[in-house]
C-alpha positions as MATLAB code, in Angstrom:
seq = 'XXXXXXXXXXXXXXXXXXXXXXXXXXXXXXXXXXXXXXXXXXXXXXXXXXXXXXXXXXXXXXXXXXXXXXXXXXXXXXXXXXXXXXXXXXXXXXXXXXXXXXXXXXXXXXXXXXXXXXXXXXXXXXXXXXXXXXXXXXXXXXXXXXXXXXXXXXXXXXXXXXXXXXXXXXXXXXXXXXXXXXXXXXXXXXXXXXXXXXXXXXXXXXXXXXXXXXXXXXXXXXXXXXXXXXXXXXXXXXXXXXXXXXXXXXXXXXXXXXXXXXXXXXXXXXXXXXXXXXXXXXXXXXXXXXXXXXXXXXXXXXXXXXXXXXXXXXXXXXXXXXXXXXXXXXXXXXXXXXXXXXXXXXXXXXXXXXXXXXXXXXXXXXXXXXXXXXXXXXXXXXXXXXXXXXXXXXXXXXXXXXXXXXXXXXXXXXXXXXXXXXXXXXXXXXXXXXXXXXXXXXXXXXXXXXXXXXXXXXXXXXXXXXXXXXXXXXXXXXXXXXXXXXXXXXXXXXXXXXXXXXXXXXXXXXXXXXXXXXXX';
ca = [
      -0.012    0.155    0.112;
       1.290    3.415   -0.883;
       1.920    6.074    1.762;
       1.387    9.847    1.776;
       2.633   11.609    4.956;
       1.599   15.181    5.170;
       1.104   17.997    7.494;
      -1.385   20.831    7.492;
      -0.210   24.505    8.356;
      -1.877   27.831    8.607;
      -2.313   31.022   10.711;
      -4.568   30.561   13.588;
      -8.449   30.573   12.662;
      -7.839   29.860    8.874;
      -9.643   26.565    9.490;
      -6.805   24.311    9.839;
      -8.451   21.944   12.386;
     -11.869   21.967   10.771;
     -10.035   20.942    7.324;
      -8.482   18.015    9.376;
     -11.816   16.936   10.613;
     -13.459   17.208    7.049;
     -10.562   15.055    5.416;
     -11.127   12.339    7.923;
     -15.027   12.520    7.538;
     -14.379   12.450    3.626;
     -11.900    9.246    3.851;
     -14.618    7.513    6.167;
     -12.166    7.637    9.086;
     -14.985    9.431   11.276;
     -18.650    9.434   10.957;
     -19.056   12.956   11.986;
     -16.649   15.765   11.504;
     -16.135   17.742   14.734;
     -16.678   21.364   14.838;
     -14.257   23.568   16.814;
     -16.010   25.517   19.610;
     -19.292   23.764   19.049;
     -21.319   22.363   21.937;
     -21.045   18.988   23.581;
     -18.228   16.275   23.553;
     -19.766   14.594   20.570;
     -19.050   17.630   18.289;
     -15.483   18.349   19.568;
     -12.441   18.060   17.074;
     -11.048   14.709   17.097;
      -7.654   15.916   16.574;
      -7.973   18.303   19.645;
      -7.716   15.660   22.198;
      -6.112   17.472   25.071;
      -8.464   19.035   27.891;
      -7.128   22.502   27.171;
      -7.394   22.224   23.447;
     -10.954   21.409   23.903;
     -11.760   24.097   26.452;
     -10.310   26.817   24.285;
     -11.116   25.661   20.808;
      -7.099   25.925   19.624;
      -4.595   23.308   18.859;
      -1.633   23.570   21.292;
       0.215   20.270   20.100;
       0.795   18.338   16.955;
      -1.285   15.086   16.765;
      -1.150   12.509   14.152;
      -4.167   10.536   12.347;
      -3.710    7.589   10.305;
      -6.371    6.500    7.848;
      -6.872    4.666    4.538;
      -8.777    5.834    1.365;
      -8.632    3.530   -1.446;
      -5.364    1.615   -1.837;
      -3.205    4.421   -0.112;
      -2.505    4.997    3.571;
      -2.501    8.576    4.806;
      -0.563    9.690    7.615;
      -2.166   13.311    8.680;
       0.020   15.529   10.834;
      -2.224   18.176   12.477;
      -0.053   20.947   13.933;
      -0.765   23.980   16.053;
      -1.295   27.200   14.163;
      -0.281   29.688   16.952;
       3.069   31.225   16.598;
       4.007   30.293   20.286;
       3.998   26.637   19.193;
       5.957   27.073   16.039;
       8.746   24.821   17.409;
       6.568   21.988   17.737;
       5.308   22.668   14.277;
       8.928   22.984   12.894;
       9.874   19.497   14.256;
       6.717   17.927   12.651;
       7.512   19.492    9.448;
      10.568   17.433    9.262;
       8.695   14.238    9.384;
       6.440   14.853    6.387;
       6.852   14.790    2.610;
       4.019   17.204    1.685;
       2.052   19.996    3.370;
      -1.350   21.496    2.865;
      -1.307   25.295    3.359;
      -4.594   26.658    4.334;
      -5.538   30.337    3.520;
      -8.501   32.235    4.510;
     -10.355   33.541    1.665;
     -10.990   36.856    3.488;
      -7.625   37.547    4.901;
      -5.164   35.964    2.249;
      -1.796   34.971    3.498;
      -1.205   35.932    7.212;
       2.181   36.216    8.968;
       2.304   32.812   10.546;
       1.320   31.174    7.168;
       4.368   32.965    5.540;
       6.861   31.828    8.379;
       5.585   28.151    8.139;
       5.764   28.334    4.372;
       9.327   29.441    4.593;
      10.394   26.456    7.082;
       8.677   24.202    4.249;
      10.664   25.911    1.611;
      14.080   25.484    3.481;
      13.341   21.361    3.321;
      11.833   21.930   -0.395;
       8.537   20.250    1.083;
       5.756   20.299   -1.759;
       2.933   22.513   -0.901;
      -0.749   21.937   -1.793;
      -2.791   25.246   -1.159;
      -6.385   25.064    0.068;
      -8.269   28.490   -0.069;
     -10.793   28.247    2.756;
     -14.320   29.892    3.257;
     -15.044   30.692   -0.160;
     -18.706   30.324    0.969;
     -18.147   33.485    2.976;
     -17.347   37.069    1.853;
     -13.708   37.284    0.847;
     -11.215   38.409   -1.773;
     -11.673   37.547   -5.505;
     -10.160   34.359   -6.531;
      -7.699   36.478   -8.914;
      -6.311   38.436   -6.182;
      -5.787   35.322   -3.985;
      -3.894   33.532   -6.495;
      -1.925   36.604   -7.363;
      -0.981   37.216   -3.603;
       0.154   33.540   -3.561;
       2.358   33.920   -6.460;
       3.874   37.169   -5.452;
       4.371   36.908   -1.673;
       5.634   33.209   -1.855;
       7.430   33.025   -5.111;
       5.462   30.199   -6.379;
       3.667   29.275   -9.723;
       0.066   28.602   -8.873;
      -2.287   26.100  -10.740;
      -6.033   26.378   -9.897;
      -7.559   22.965   -9.975;
     -11.030   23.898   -9.414;
     -13.013   27.561   -9.689;
     -15.742   28.909   -7.592;
     -18.957   30.281   -9.159;
     -18.532   33.135   -6.854;
     -17.477   34.329   -3.408;
     -19.823   34.515   -0.320;
     -23.378   35.160   -1.349;
     -22.552   34.634   -4.903;
     -21.305   31.064   -4.286;
     -23.352   28.219   -5.873;
     -20.494   25.570   -6.154;
     -17.257   24.548   -7.468;
     -16.291   23.606  -10.854;
     -13.400   20.773  -10.954;
     -11.183   21.520  -13.648;
      -9.639   18.123  -13.464;
     -12.630   15.978  -13.765;
     -14.636   18.553  -15.841;
     -17.646   18.488  -13.572;
     -19.427   20.908  -11.111;
     -20.162   20.158   -7.491;
     -23.556   22.058   -6.715;
     -24.229   23.842   -3.305;
     -27.772   22.903   -2.267;
     -28.682   25.908    0.034;
     -32.039   24.636    1.167;
     -30.696   22.766    4.231;
     -27.126   24.473    4.412;
     -25.515   21.227    3.883;
     -23.675   19.881    0.699;
     -25.296   16.948   -0.852;
     -22.446   16.122   -3.020;
     -24.135   16.492   -6.168;
     -22.069   16.377   -9.147;
     -23.022   17.660  -12.668;
     -20.953   16.590  -15.654;
     -19.930   19.436  -17.758;
     -17.411   19.468  -20.811;
     -16.059   22.906  -19.706;
     -16.687   25.991  -17.584;
     -18.849   27.342  -20.597;
     -21.013   24.011  -20.835;
     -24.625   25.064  -21.248;
     -25.778   22.316  -18.726;
     -24.101   24.448  -15.957;
     -26.930   27.152  -16.484;
     -29.566   24.378  -15.734;
     -28.595   23.632  -12.168;
     -27.113   27.121  -10.844;
     -28.492   30.684  -11.543;
     -27.781   32.104  -15.013;
     -25.640   34.991  -13.555;
     -23.522   32.586  -11.702;
     -23.102   30.326  -14.816;
     -22.071   33.428  -16.735;
     -19.487   34.258  -14.118;
     -18.105   30.896  -13.982;
     -17.656   30.811  -18.007;
     -15.914   34.242  -17.885;
     -13.779   33.933  -14.907;
     -13.022   30.244  -15.222;
     -12.034   30.676  -18.939;
      -9.623   33.534  -17.945;
      -8.103   31.431  -15.196;
      -7.430   28.582  -17.552;
      -5.538   31.024  -20.088;
      -3.720   32.946  -17.352;
      -2.152   30.422  -14.870;
       0.131   27.656  -15.279;
      -1.063   23.910  -16.088;
      -0.558   21.543  -13.335;
       2.905   19.993  -13.435;
       3.594   17.202  -11.114;
       7.463   17.435  -11.412;
       7.291   21.267  -10.581;
       4.933   20.492   -7.646;
       7.147   17.676   -6.111;
      10.123   19.962   -6.434;
       8.540   22.752   -4.471;
       8.182   25.143   -7.543;
       4.480   24.976   -8.040;
       1.464   24.881   -5.799;
      -1.789   23.361   -6.983;
      -4.639   25.615   -5.548;
      -7.921   24.345   -4.547;
     -10.825   26.545   -3.637;
     -13.453   25.318   -0.807;
     -14.930   25.442    2.363;
     -13.818   22.999    5.036;
     -16.823   23.454    7.251;
     -19.289   22.635    4.409;
     -17.128   19.819    2.906;
     -16.496   21.699   -0.608;
     -13.224   20.927   -2.372;
     -12.323   18.123    0.243;
     -12.502   15.191   -2.158;
     -10.382   17.127   -4.670;
      -7.872   17.723   -2.161;
      -7.603   14.038   -1.192;
      -7.459   13.235   -4.970;
      -4.507   15.410   -5.551;
      -2.818   14.040   -2.524;
      -3.332   10.625   -3.644;
      -2.654   11.048   -7.444;
       0.104   13.458   -7.321;
       1.524   13.665   -3.704;
       4.954   12.450   -3.218;
       5.841    9.113   -1.630;
       8.193    8.801    1.101;
      11.348   10.754    0.333;
      15.113   10.505    1.056;
      15.833   11.975    4.511;
      19.022   14.130    5.584;
      21.421   12.331    7.606;
      25.062   11.579    8.192;
      27.203   10.165    6.767;
      24.706    9.975    3.761;
      20.912   10.688    3.119;
      18.684    7.500    3.785;
      16.679    6.333    0.785;
      13.211    4.986    1.472;
      14.329    1.921   -0.684;
      17.122    0.964    1.872;
      16.306   -2.305    3.293;
      17.443   -1.780    6.829;
      15.186   -0.006    9.219;
      15.925    3.685   10.141;
      13.756    6.299   11.738;
      14.096    9.448   13.847;
      12.196   10.938   16.945;
      10.592   14.166   15.956;
       8.297   14.525   19.031;
       7.528   13.074   22.685;
       4.300   13.380   24.129;
       3.831   12.684   27.959;
       0.424   11.735   29.476;
      -1.671   10.842   26.268;
      -3.262    8.525   28.807;
      -3.259   10.398   31.927;
      -4.379    7.151   33.973;
      -1.113    5.597   33.176;
       1.366    8.523   33.115;
       2.574    7.245   29.596;
       5.410    8.527   27.580;
       5.337    7.966   23.824;
       8.039    8.902   21.041;
       6.698    9.447   17.827;
       8.951    8.124   15.157;
       9.109    8.588   11.509;
      10.024    5.496    9.671;
      12.612    6.678    6.746;
      13.427    3.141    5.509;
      13.085   -0.787    5.807;
      10.398   -2.327    7.737;
       9.381   -2.198   11.419;
       8.021   -5.484   13.036;
       6.865   -6.060   16.510;
       9.542   -7.412   18.878;
      12.528   -6.242   16.663;
      15.606   -4.638   18.162;
      17.207   -1.353   17.201;
      20.027    0.758   18.158;
      19.722    4.258   19.526;
      22.489    6.223   17.855;
      22.743    8.406   21.233;
      24.689    6.063   23.401;
      24.363    3.123   21.248;
      22.110    1.158   23.414;
      19.808   -1.557   22.012;
      16.007   -0.963   22.249;
      13.242   -3.804   21.714;
      10.081   -2.530   19.945;
       7.671   -4.771   21.865;
       4.634   -2.471   21.764;
       4.828   -0.090   18.579;
       1.396    1.747   18.232;
      -0.330    3.689   15.344;
      -2.249    6.682   15.890;
      -5.630    8.320   15.421;
      -5.095   11.595   17.586;
      -5.393   10.236   21.219;
      -6.588    6.743   20.249;
      -4.144    4.074   19.312;
      -3.548    0.462   18.558;
      -0.917   -2.014   18.126;
       1.175   -1.677   14.936;
       2.185   -5.021   13.681;
       4.498   -3.484   11.174;
       5.400   -0.254    9.440;
       7.336    1.012    6.313;
       8.922    4.165    5.047;
       6.610    6.978    5.460;
       4.815    5.591    8.362;
       4.496    7.358   11.810;
       4.645    4.972   14.831;
       4.697    5.592   18.387;
       7.335    3.853   20.777;
       6.017    3.780   24.345;
       9.064    4.268   26.630;
      10.088    5.634   30.237;
      12.438    8.447   29.188;
      14.925    6.356   27.047;
      14.034    8.289   23.675;
      14.188   11.943   22.987;
      13.400   14.255   20.189;
      16.285   13.958   17.782;
      17.323   10.172   18.446;
      17.800    8.215   15.646;
      16.632    4.535   15.696;
      18.451    2.034   13.021;
      18.717   -1.575   12.651;
      22.436   -1.404   12.134;
      25.160    0.793   11.024;
      25.990    4.384   12.118;
      23.452    6.661   11.068;
      22.242    9.906   12.469;
      19.402   12.077   10.952;
      20.008   15.658   10.745;
      17.908   18.805   10.721;
      15.921   18.823   14.016;
      16.785   22.004   15.684;
      15.944   23.550   19.172;
      15.430   27.460   19.234;
      16.476   29.739   22.091;
      13.427   30.890   24.028;
      12.571   34.477   23.981;
      10.790   34.714   27.421;
      12.455   33.437   30.583;
      10.549   33.094   34.069;
      11.424   31.575   37.449;
       9.058   28.983   38.800;
       7.618   28.908   42.124;
       5.433   26.128   43.489;
       2.090   27.098   45.575;
       2.407   23.936   47.586;
       5.970   22.918   48.681;
       4.848   19.188   49.108;
       4.380   18.922   45.298;
       7.866   19.370   44.362;
       8.561   15.913   43.072;
       5.433   16.283   40.944;
       6.699   19.696   39.514;
      10.004   18.352   38.767;
       8.740   15.329   36.851;
       6.241   17.563   35.045;
       8.731   20.291   33.944;
      10.962   17.572   32.963;
       8.613   15.797   30.704;
       7.136   18.888   29.236;
      10.600   19.979   28.374;
      11.338   16.699   26.826;
       8.240   17.473   24.714;
       9.418   20.787   23.731;
       6.644   22.535   25.053;
       9.299   24.736   26.967;
      13.082   24.914   27.714;
      14.118   24.204   31.043;
      17.488   25.643   32.512;
      18.979   24.589   35.582;
      21.371   27.640   37.070;
      24.742   26.712   38.190;
      23.984   28.671   41.223;
      20.905   28.827   43.094;
      17.983   26.223   43.207;
      15.359   27.951   41.413;
      14.664   26.515   37.797;
      14.016   28.888   34.965;
      11.789   28.077   32.043;
      11.992   29.585   28.692;
       9.282   29.708   26.160;
       8.708   31.135   22.586;
       5.235   33.023   23.813;
       3.249   33.785   26.819;
       0.674   31.545   25.477;
       3.064   28.567   26.179;
       3.286   29.787   29.920;
      -0.485   29.508   30.146;
      -0.347   25.782   28.501;
       2.433   24.879   31.057;
       0.621   26.133   33.978;
      -2.581   24.310   32.913;
      -1.081   21.155   32.031;
       1.110   20.961   35.215;
      -2.156   21.414   37.298;
      -4.258   19.040   35.219;
      -1.876   16.184   34.517;
       0.717   16.213   37.682;
      -1.599   18.053   40.299;
       1.386   20.854   40.749;
       0.154   24.426   40.733;
       2.894   26.612   39.456;
       3.394   30.479   39.418;
       5.753   32.546   37.729;
       8.135   35.207   38.998;
      10.287   37.848   36.645;
      13.823   36.148   35.793;
      16.817   38.579   36.123;
      17.544   37.191   32.642;
      16.047   37.954   29.100;
      18.491   36.213   26.754;
      19.593   32.631   26.707;
      22.115   31.249   24.120;
      24.005   27.822   23.867;
      27.507   28.160   24.313;
      30.503   26.027   22.706;
      34.147   26.398   21.691;
      36.505   24.718   19.515;
      39.125   24.767   22.401;
      37.397   23.093   25.641;
      39.893   25.205   27.771;
      38.228   28.436   26.571;
      34.754   26.988   27.408;
      36.153   26.208   30.981;
      37.309   29.968   31.117;
      33.832   31.168   30.390;
      32.096   28.966   32.608;
      34.335   29.810   35.521;
      34.538   33.584   34.843;
      30.619   33.923   34.350;
      29.555   31.125   36.887;
      26.576   33.141   38.054;
      25.371   33.393   34.386;
      25.934   29.704   33.589;
      22.990   27.120   33.417;
      22.595   23.604   31.891;
      19.232   22.849   29.646;
      17.313   19.840   29.964;
      20.039   17.696   27.982;
      22.977   18.993   30.173;
      24.291   21.444   27.407;
      25.772   24.550   28.608;
      23.742   27.880   28.503;
      24.649   31.448   29.166;
      21.966   33.530   30.563;
      22.137   37.193   29.970;
      20.427   40.469   31.417;
      19.509   41.832   28.081;
      20.678   42.187   24.546;
      23.350   44.667   25.339;
      25.030   42.378   27.627;
      24.915   39.596   25.036;
      26.629   41.969   22.723;
      29.118   42.786   25.189;
      29.800   39.212   25.914;
      30.344   38.160   22.293;
      33.077   40.942   21.833;
      34.803   40.020   25.175;
      34.913   36.142   24.368;
      35.615   35.688   20.412;
      36.838   32.201   20.899;
      33.227   31.196   22.226;
      30.063   30.514   19.805;
      26.756   32.088   21.174;
      24.014   30.258   19.462;
      20.327   30.683   19.263;
      19.611   27.558   17.363;
      21.249   24.178   18.244;
      20.763   21.021   16.311;
      19.673   17.859   18.069;
      21.774   14.949   17.868;
];
């Protein structure tokens, strides 16, 4: 069975999680698509399984859904849209071969969408663009296509065309299959009624939608076909062209076309960057890397699951692999596959699959698992935090729970955890304020420890290293009050502000101050 491993990226509120639910529904993986912020447990988004996500209607962690459609197995990775969780999203993008970029038809390309696109561009991840909410008032299709082409520097190739936007919307013409999907507004739902039409100007269209909508489709659709690139699979897979699908995730428009494009033209598992050489998916030995660790997916069992992207070979239950960090052997007794929070035992997995490995702290983000040989996958970075806070416990009797919780969530990548060389107060680092809120909520809900934050004397944290170990030792002794270790025991220099950071860089030219550190 072929594999398609893809992520969905967008700015917050563009409709990413709703699209995830609609894709699962269209593929038959769920019987009823959840709607974010709707009432009742039955209507909650399946991909947002954490309590805090259900309470707030936002995604704060990546989740994995594996489902089958036809003879293809899809591995869908739903990522947080909020910029405060961009590090989790970045690491998730290292594990996919393709991405769907969701754009709000009324707002166009928003800042977080552009940032995540740039991450995809660094790795040449092919992009399928889904223009969402065309059934609401928004920009014209031409304006949106031109914006994508100009801002992202991509060739655009529309694969369907709306009869109009907002109140003028009566359906979508599929340029590939030459058929019109008609919107039935009588009950506010889409019945999935297709009408065959030889072209956008086929007279049959005027018989099923208003005449002015049919005339608009004939004029604008014809202009679009003449103005924009034809779809080129090679250019798409190279990251130079994006197929664009207009639709409505909430009402189910454009979802089948999206799945068809992924199935027909989406890239199969691709070679992955590694030392000493990239790993081809055709290589017979098993290789994979840990791109995420999630604690407490099942709070009753205090479990800890490492998410592993299989890059080559075949995983079978009970086999032994080597962890490149330390060279220790690990038996894969209970590998699992995911459907958000739900899981089942995986009896086998091949290149492109995402499996979970339950463990008790033996696996960390960035670890390489291999059947034999010395291989280390590259490209999974840590980013220096932008906000630093001291932690204080409301109940001193909960110290053990607090330390366990902070260590688990640091391993997940929710926070950076720093242990100063002097003093006992731990310091947490985050990208944005919302992460502190999530940390506080999860520690209380999952570990029973109520945490408070205090201002830290530091604003800047940088990993430090030197080619000459004596220079690094000299730095740590001279600036002992500024030194700390992160959760992996790597030395970090904490500084009061950007000015002090600049001064230390001048005073210590033999030291490298890094805002990004690659996991290995």
